[in-house]
N, C-alpha and C positions, 0 to 999 in steps of 0.2 A: 731605688738602694743604696745607702750610705757602705761607701766604698774606699780602701785604702790603697792606694801604688805604693808599694814596696820594691824598690829596689837590695837584690840581694848580692855579695860581694865577698869571693872566698879570697880571704888573704895568705901574702907570702907565695901565692903561685903564677908561673909563667907557663901558656899563656892562660891570659886571662879568665877565667870561669867564675861567670855572672847569670842571674835571671833576673824579669821584672814582673811582678805577678799582681794582679788585682785582687782582691781578697774583702768579702762582705763584711761590714764590721760588725761589732758584736761576739767573736770566735773567742776562744780561748788562745793564749801561749801554747798549748800543748797541739790545740790544731794546726796552727802557723808552724810549728816543729811537722808536722805532719805535710801540710805543703811544701815544705822546704825541704824535707826527706826527699818526696817524690818527683820534684820539679830539678831539685840537683843531678837525682841518680843515686844518690845515699842508699842503704839497706836500712836503717834504724833498727842496727845491732846494738847501737850503743846510748848511754845515756847524753843527755842536753842541759845546755843553762841558758839563760839569756838575762842580760843586766843592760844594765843604763848609767852613762856616766851621770854624776853628780844627785845616783839614785845608790841607795846602799843594799836593797831588795834584791834578793836573784829569783830567778824563777824555774824550777826543774822539773823532771822528774825522776829526781834520785831519790826515793823515799826515807834512804838513811840519811841523807842532809835533814831532810826537812825534819823525821825525828829528834834528829840530835840535837838542830837550834831548840826544840819544842821542850827538850828536857831541860837545855839549860835556860831557857826561858822562866821556869819553874824552880829550876833547881841556879839560880846563878849566882849562889856563894861557894866558892870550892874550898878544900881543906888544906892549901897549903898556897903561897906566892906564885909560886911558877904555875898549878893548875889551874888558880884565877886569870893570871894575863889570856893564857888563851881561853877561858872561859870569857873573860873580856872582847876577846880579839869573835869569838864566835857570833858571841850578840850585836857587836853591831855590822853584820850580816844577817838579816833576815831572811829566811829559805822558805819560800814558798811553793807547793804544789804547783806545776804549770798546768793542771790541767782543770783549776779552781778558779783560775783570774783570767779574766780580758783582756785582751790587749787594748782596748783602744782610748784612756784617759792615759796609761804610758804612752804611745804614739805620738798622740795629739800635744801631748806636753813637752817630750824628751825628742823626738822624732827622730832620734836615732838608735839603734842597741846592737849589742857583741853578742850575737848565736856563736855557742861553743857547742860542736858536736864533737864525741870521741875522748875521753878525758885520756887520753892513752896518746893517740895521733893527735890529740890536742887540734881539730880544724877552728881555724876562726876566721867568723861569716860577721860584716858588716850587714845592717841590714836597716837602711835607711827610708823614712816616710819621706815621698816625693808629692804626691798629691793627694787631699779627701777630695770626692767625687761623690753628689747626690742624687745620681741618675743612673747606678749602673745594674744592667737587667738582670743578671743573673745571682742566681742563691748561692752558685758554688765559686770556687775558686779559679781563676785564667791565669797564665802565663802569658804574659805579653812581648819581651824579649828572650831571648838566648845564648851564649855564645861559650864556647868550652864545652867542652868533654870533665865530665866529674869523675875526679879520681878511682883506683881502685880503695873499698873498706881495707883498712891494715895494712895500709902502704909503708906508714912509719911516720905518718905526718908530711907536710911540708919538704924539707930535708929528703923523705924517702922517696916521695913523689919525684922530686926532681933528679936522682937517680933512677929511678923506673920509665923516665920518660926519658931518658940516653941511653938505657939499655933497650925501649921500643923501637927510637930511630934507628941505632946500629945496634943488632945485636951481635958483636963481635966474638963473643967468646963463649963456654959452655954457661957460665953464672949466668950471662947475660939473657942467654936463651931461654934457661929455667925460668929466670924474673919473671918476661914474655910471657911465656905460657902458664904460669901462676896466674899475671894478669888478664889472661882472656880467659880463665878458670874462672876468676872473679865477674867477668862478665864485661870487662873493658875494651874498649873499640877500636879507641881513638876518635868516634866520631860525635860530634852533638846528638843529642834525641830531637827525635823530628817534632816539629812543635804541635802539629794539628794531631798526632799522636797523645803527647803528653797532655792538650787541653779535653780531649776525649776520657782521657783515664784521671784527669783530676774529675771531670763534670759528675764521673759515674761514683767514682769514690770515694769522694772530701765530701759530700753531703752529708751524710750521714755512715759515718766508720764505727763499727760497733766491733769489742775487740772479740769477740768469739760466738758462732753458733754452736749453738748445745740442741743436740737430739730432743727430741719432747719422750717428757719421762711421766711416767705417772705414780703420786703417792699418796698418803692419806691427806695429805697437805696439798693446800690448792699450788700447783705450777705457776711459775708465770712464765709467756713465753720470751725464748731467747731469740727465733726469728719466725717468720709467719708458715702456718703449716695449710696446706690444704684438704677440708674437710672428709674430701672423699678416700683419703688415706689412712684416716684414723679408723680406730675402733669405737664401737660405744663407750667405752672407758677410758680412754683417750679423750673423748669428748667431754665424758661427764664432769672430770676434772678441769677441763681447759675452758668451755662457755660458760660465764658469767658476768656480772656487774661490768667487771673490768676489760670486758674481749671488745673489741673490735671486731666490726663482723665485713669481709668484703665480699660483696657481692656482683660481675661485672657481666655487663650486657653488650654484646657484639651477637649483632646479624649475623647467625650461618647458610642463610639462604638468599642471597638477593643479590640481586644482576651488577657487574662493576664492569662492566664494558665488555668486549671480545677478548682482551688483554689480560686480564686479573680472576680468581675463582672467584664463585659467587657467595664463599665463605670470609672474603676481604676482612670484611669487620670482624668478622671472628675471631680471626687469625692474628690480626694485631689488637682488639681487644684481650684474646689470652696469654699474648706474649708479654706486655707492659703487667698486667696480674700478677705471673711468674715472678717476673724482675721483681716487683714491688712487695710480693712475698716474699721472696727469697731475702728482703732486705730490712722488716717490719714485722715487729710481731705483731702479727694481726690472725683469723680465721678466714679464707679465702673458700666459698663456696665455688662450686661449678660454672662456668660461663656459659648464661641462660643465651640461647643461640635465635631467640624467638621476640620483636618486637613491636614497636608502631613503625611499620615503614609507609604509610600511605601516597608517597610519589612514586612507589615502584609497583602499585597493582595493574599495571597494564602490561607489565614486563615478566612472561611465561617465568614460572619459579622462583618468583621474588614472595617471601611469604611477611603477610602487615597482619598485626595481632590489631582489632579496632582499640581505640585509646581507652577505652573504661575498664574491656576484659582486662588489656595489657595492668592496668596499675592496682586493679584489684588481685591479679596475681602475684605481683610484685609483692604487694600487701601481704598476701597469706604469707609468700616467703618470710619479710620481717617478723611478723607479728610469729612465726614459730620458733623465733630467741629472741623476742620481747617477751614472753612468756617465762621464759629461764632465766631475765634478770639482762638482761643486753638493754645498753642504753644507745648506743654508740653505730651507727653503719656507714659502709663508703660505698654507694656508687657506681664503681667506673663505668662510665657511659661511653660504648665505641659510636653515639649514630647523633645524628642534628635533632631530627625527628621525634628523638624518644626523650631529649632533653625536657618539653615541658608537661608533657605526663608527668616524669619523677619528679617536678620543682613541684607541682600539683602533690604529690603522694607523699614526698617533704614537707611538706606546710600541712599537711592533713596527720604526717605520725607523729610530730611534734607539736600541735594542738591537740589532738584525741589520747596519748598514751606518754608525753612527756620524752621524745626519745628522739634524738638528734641524728637525718638522715642526711648526708653530704652527699653533692650530685656531682660530678666531673662533668667539664665543659671541654668537647672534642676537638672543640676548635680552639681551647685557650690551653691546654696540657702542651708544654714546649714551644708556643707561638712564637716567644723572641729566634730560636734558632732556625722555627721552618721557617719567618720570612728571612732570616738571611740566605739561608741554603738554595729559596725556590726560586726557581728565573722565571714562572710562567705569569703572561698576565692576569691571570687569576684564575681558581680553581676551587671545591667541592667535594668531587665525586669521582673515584677512579681517575685521578691527576697526578700532576708529580712526585706531591707527598705521600700521595696512598700506595701508588707504584713502587716510590723508591721504598716503602716499608716494607712492600711484598717481597721485592727483590733480596730485602738483607735477612727476612725473616723464612723464607723460602724460595731462592731462585727457580728452580725445577718449576713452579705455580704461574708465573708468567709468561707471557708471550709479548717479548717487546717487536717483535716483527710485527703484530696486529695496534701498536699504543698511536694513540690520531690527538689531534688539537684541534679540539670543537669545544665551544660554552652554550653556555643555558641560558636562554633569554631574559636578562635584567629589564624592570620594567623604569624608566626615565621614574626619579624622584623616588625611587626606595632606595636604593642602599648611592650614597653623596659621600665621596673623598674618604670611602672603607668603613662610615657608619649607616646602619642600617635605619632609615630614617618611620619607612613604613613595612608589615611584611603583608604579604600577599600570596596566600598558597598558592603552589603549582606543583606540575608532576614533569618528571624525567622526562624531556622529549627532544633531547639532540640524537643526531643517527645512530650511535652505539650507545647511547647512555651513562656517557661520561660528561663533566664536566672539567675542563685545563686544559692542559698538555703531557698529556702522561710523555709525549716521547723526551719529556728532557731529566726524565727520572733516571736515577742511579744508585748501587746498592751503599756508597758512603753518605750518600745524602740520607738513607733512608735511616742509615745507624745514630746517624744524629739526629734526627727527628725522635726516634723511638728512645733514644737515652734521656734526651733533656724531657721525656713525657712522663718519665718512670723518676727523674729527677724532681721535675715540680711534685709529684705525686707524694714522695717524699719528705718532700719540705713542708706538705703541708699536714699533711701524718704524724710529724713530729709535733706540732702547735697542736689538731686536733685531738691526741693523747693526754696533753700536758691538762685542753680547758676545762674547764670544771663548767656546768651550766646549769 
């Protein structure tokens, strides 16, 4: 993925306050503003503007500025010479909404922008393009370097911040002590934000930032969703208004009764899939069905309590669920598939639904969602079931259900030539046959790893849904 490495330096303050970000190409100036706000530590209370040396255009979130420019552009002739000079000056600096313009060609042409935040305190930031890369693995921004804590909002600009820092270091009188207490009330600690925490917040918040989440309402007109809903929470009247040809319906599938070793609950697949489904539904306008707890798991039929539905029955059962919505006009579905052996039947079903009914059924890949982050944080030799990754996810979701004292390192047999350099060359069906029914090193699991993996899965699915919703088939 193409991305830009941008260095952001706050002007006029000592010690230096700066951040280095890697951002996917194709974002708007408004999204860049949001990244800088979060990365620097600003609270997004005020207006902003981006300008480039050698370019007259300004990109801002001030609708008044944009409307004024558009008015003068439509009415370039003033009533008197003095007013005409004002109009001419305004027309020399085109003003455009930062939410409507992408950053790419401007940074690739001019390399450096001036970002002004808060037209009162007038915080100036140099935003410098340091590098363009073409192999960035994430669909969200990340902070690579950070230096210095962000000043408090409304401290009075660079000069006011200088006075504030003197008081912070030596609160020698009442006025200075009051200023320090005011700063603490603003959230100022004097410490630079933790890089790992910041990147987690960026990965979750910046993929799909929606301005508001409105409650589902019902009226005589069709009401588009502002955020997702769980169908089990709705009345028939609400469903009647919300389910139509514009609706995306998501069906999560996660085994609710399948062995996961002696340290994880039988419902691990269910818990993980349901958690991801709830996070996605809270951030994207779709209708989410209850998580289906029974599916096709032939490798576990010899383990007591593990439920497996024969493949054809599984396909037909899920097909009937989907057809219950197809008959009312729904054309797009997402199967959030929490299994491995469940995927081939669901791909067959997706193909059937496309050919027979003209509807699109997207099937997720549990091994693909969040893979980049998974590979980055996991240390095990290999895995696949009840391993470091799944155990970490369950620790984050509900650590009371995890028995870390029963974790083990064990690996399922891999026939020579079936997997070479991480690539599956040949598929041979196998049953789970390790001593405790796991494959991997669950002893390496941690809650922090689970948090990162789970949120990366959510981010990947949100990125797909954004494009899926707009796609016309």
